N, C-alpha and C positions, 0 to 999 in steps of 0.2 A: 504494500500500500504506500502511495506517495501522498504528500500534502503540499499543495502549491498555494502560496499566499500572494495575492496581488494588492497593491496599495496605490492610492493616488494622493500625491502631496503637492500642495501649491508651492512652487519653487521660490516665489518671492517672499511669502509669509511663513513658510515652513508649516503651514496649517495642514493637518491631516483631514482629508476630505472624504475618503472612502477606503474600505478594505474588505476583502472577502477571502475565505479559505475554501479550497476545493480538495476533498479527499477522494482519491480514486485508486482502484486496483490496477496495477501496472503489469502489462504483459508485452512481449515483443509484437503481438498482433494488434494491440490497441493503442500503442504509444502515440501514433499520429492522430488517431481519432480523438484521444484525450486532448491533444493540443488544439485541434479544431474546436472541440466543445468549449474549452475554457477560453480560448481567444474570442469566440463569439459571445460568450457570457460576459466577458469584460467589456467588449464593445457596447453591448446592450446596456450594461450598468452605467458606463461612462456617459452615454447619451442622456440618461436620467439625471446624473449628478451635475453635468455641465450645463445642459439645456433646460433642466427642470421637467423634461418629459422624454418619453421614448423617441429617439430621433429616427427610428426606422432605418438604421444603417443597414446596408446590404450585408448579407452573410459573407464572411471571409473564410479562406481556406489556407491552412498552413501548407507551404510548399515543401513536400518531402520528396516526391518523385520516386520513392523506393519504399518497399516494405521490409527491407533488410536492415535491421537496426545496427548491426555491426558495420555494414557498409556506410550507413548514415553517419555514425560516429567518426569513422575515418575521414569521411568527406568534410565534416565540420572542422576537424583538425587540419586537414590539408588547406582548406579555405583560410583559416586563421593564419597559417604560416605563409600562404601566398601573399597576403596583405603586407607582411613584413619581410618579403623575400630578399635574399642575398645569395652570393655564390655558395656560401657554406650550407645553406639549408635547402637549396633547390633540388639536389638529389633526393632528399627526404620527401620533399613536396611531390615530386614526380612518382616516387615509390608509393606514397600514400594514395594518390589518385589512381595509379595502376592497380593497386590492391582493391580499390573501390569498384572499378569497372570489371575486374576479374570476379568479384563477389556478386555484382549485379550488372551484367552487360547492358541492361536496358535503362540504366540510370543516366538520363540525358545531361543533367547538370554536372555530373562527375566527368563525363566526356568533355564537356565545355571547359571545366577547370583544368583537365589534363591538357587540352589544346593550348590553353593560356600558358601553362607551365612550360610545355615544349617550346612554345613560341619565343619566350624570353630567354631560354637557356643559353643560346649562343651569345647574347648580349652580356651575359654574366661570365663569359669565358668557359662555359660548360659545353664542350664540343666533342664528346665521346661518341655521339650518334648523329644520324641525319635528322636533326630536329625540324628542319624545314618540312620534310616529308611527313614526319610524325605529327607535327602540329596540324597540318592540313587534313590528314586522315582523321584525326580525332575531332576536328571541327566539323567536318562533313558528317561524321557519325552522329555527333550531337544534333546537328540540324535534321538529320533523317529521323531522329527520335522525337525531337521537339523543335520545330522551325521558329518558335517564338522566343528563343533564348538570345540574349544580346552578345555574349562572349564569342561564340563561334564566328559571327560576322565581323567582329573586331579583329579576330585572328586572321581571317581571310582578307583583311584590308591591307596586308603586306603588299606593297607595290608590285613585287615580283609575282604574287598570286593573283592580283587584281588587274594586271595589265596596265600598270602605271598609277599615277596619283589621282587621276579622275576616278578610276574604279575604286581606289583605296578610300577616298573620301565618301564615295557612295556607300560602301560597306560600313564605314564608321558612322555615317549619318543613320543608316538603317539600324545599326546596333543601338544607338542612343535614342532612336525613336521607339524601339522596343523596351528599353530600360534607361530613362534619362539619368538615373543615379548609378550607372555602371562606371565606377571610377577608373577601371582599367581602360575602357574605351575612351573616356575623357583624356586620360594620360596619353594614349597612343594617338588620338586625333590632335592633341596639342603638340606632340612631337612632329606629326606630319605637317602641321601648319608652320612650325618652326623650320623644318627642313626646307620647305618651299619659300620661306622668307616672309610669311605673314605673321609677324611677331605679335601684333595686337590680338589676333584671333587665337594664337597659341596661348597667350597669357590668360585670355578669357576662359579657355577650357581648363587650364591648370588651376585658376582661381575657383572655378565652379567645383572642380574635383576636391579642393581643399575645404570648401564650404560643406560639401557632403560628408567628407571624412577627414577631419584635421590631422588624424594620425596616419593617413596614407602618404608616406614620406616621399614616394617617388615623384609626386606632383610638386612637392616643395623643392626637390632637387632640380627638376626640369625648369621650373619658373626662374630659378637662379641662373641657369645656363642661358635662358632666353634673354635675361637682362644683360648678361655679358655680350651676347651676340648683337644686341642693338646698341652697345656702347655705354650702357648705364652701369658702370663698374661698381660704384659705391653701393647701389642697390643690390647688385649681384653678390658682392661680398657679404652684405648683411643677411640676405636670404640664404646664401650657402652656409654661413656660420650658424644660423638658427636651425636649418635643416639637419646639419651634422650634429649639433648639440642634442637634437631629439633622437638621433640614431640613424639618420639618413646616410645611405651609401649608394654608390653606383652613378647612374646617369652619365656614363662616359667618364670614368674616374680619372683617367690621365689628363683630362681637360683642366681640372682644378689647379694643379701645380703650375701649369702654363700661365694662368691668370695671376696667381700670386707672384711668380717670378717677374712677369711683365710689369706688375705694379711696384716692383722693387722690394717686396717683402720676402727676402730669400730664406729667412728662418721658417716662415710659414710654408713656403714652397718645399723646403727640405722635409719638414715633418709630414705634410700631406702626401708627398711623393713616397716617402718611406712606408706610410700606411697603405697606399695603393699597391706598391710592389710586394708588400707582405701578403695581400689578399688576392691579387689579380695576376698581372701579366709578366712580371719580371723574373728572370732566372734566379733561383735560390733566394728570392726576396731582396736582392741587391738593387739599390736605387742610386748608388754613387755615380755611375756613368750618366744616367738620365739627368741627375742634378747638375753635373758639370756641363752637360749639353745646354742647359738653361742659363747657366751663370758664368761660365768660364769664357772670356773673350778670345782666348787662344785655343779653344777646343777644336781639334782636328776631326771634323765630322766624318770624312771619308774613312780615315784610318780607324777611328773608334767604332764606326758602324761595321767595318769588316770584322773586327775582333768580337763585337757583340753577336754578329751572325754566326760565327764559328762556335761560340759558346752555346748559343741556342740550339744549333743543329746537332752538336755533340750530345746534348741532353735530350732533345725532342725528336731527332731524326729529320730527314729531308722532306717529309710529306707535309710538314707544318709550315704555313706561310708566315714567316716572322715579320716581313715588311708589308704591313697593312695597317690601316687605321692610324691611330695616334702615334704608334711606335715610329713609323716612317716620318711622321711630322716632326718628332723630336730631333731626328737625325737629318732633317732637311732632305730626305730622299723623296722629293716631290714626284718624280716619275713613277715611284712605286705605290703612291697613294691610290687607294680604292675607295669608292663611296661606302660609307657605313652610317650607323645611326647617329654619329656625332655631328653630322652636317658641318664638317670642319671648314667648308667654304665660307662660313660666317665668322670664323675666328679672326680676331683683330690683333693677335699678339705677335704676328710675324709679317712685317711689311713686305718682305721679299716674296713670300708666298702669295700675298694679295695681288702683287704685280706679275706673278708668273702665269704662263698659259695653263698651268695645271689646275688653277682654281676654276677656270671656265670648263676645262675638260671634265672635272669631277661633277660640276653642275649638269653638264650634258649627260654624262654616263649614269648619273643617278635618276635621270628622267625628269629632273626639275624644269629644265628649259622646255621640254615638250609640254609639261603641265602649264607653264606660263603662256605658251602659244595658244592653248585652248581656253584657259581661264583668266588670263590677264597677269600682268607683272606686279610684284610687290612694290611698295613705295621707293625702296632703295635701288631698284633696278629699272632699266628701260631698254627697249629694243633699239638696235642699230642696223640699218639696212634691211636686207631680206632675210639674213640668217645669222645675226650676231646680237650681242647685248653687252651692256656695261652695268656694273653694280658698284655702289659706294664701298 
């Protein structure tokens, strides 16, 4: 037998307005029926307490989507961890979701959660499987079971899956139409707006995400990045410091030391870089070479890059692409840069890169220029001639 007590307290006066206790016999067969019954009873009572009469509120239903109580408990645990995801706990998150769908293959929301976990894995440097394929498969399985879930459409909004950013935004808009409070979809749409250079729209999505869930720290990290990209460095540092103090990590972790070093705060750059290299990308957790690349005016980028590559391949083998993303940016290997979720073409810390042809190359390769031709250019960019553009 379980006893559930519900109370209504006036938050401003601390006045106790109403309470009721529900005693029920609990079995695995009726747990969700009990939730439905009590939730509806509470809604009915609250209508009387608040409005003075029965408000005639429509019946509500607790969303379980499974009758497997063990699977449901694992699902709740996986969801809670996914909200505070990081590189260390992602393997556990994926294992939990995988156990859920193994226990109940018809559990649509578990497939959706698994799709989301697979989707973000490479961004956290978890690359032991083909997560692009796995995330798409899980998302489509979720849709086949329940086409009204938001998360699967948000996962399928990856530009590579959606044939560019026009399709990506269409899927993200669909996800948020289905569930306007899906914070993951708001985060990813904000990232997409940032990537294509519409910073106001990106900030609006990140702010809405934070309003819905102040403890969803990914949106706090990403809004800080957007501030840096639009040149508002003081606001960027303030937001980043606040997010980190709350436990925020990620959002393109190698970006943050660049900003601190560019601002002349070398001590902060060193400490942030050391933390990043401990958790993410650097061989044996060593950040010294990366730090010198940021601060030593006599740093030999070509020679140091060659040594770093030998060390990496000795440890990781030749199948791993060392020169991609922000690592190549640190060593000024612009020709090796590939588009990634950092949207590094908006970085303002390296004037040489901004003037190089590789900035435009990355914008084109990422599909951003194609999006501009269809949807219009952001305020800081404009077309030039028939097939060119310039950006501040």
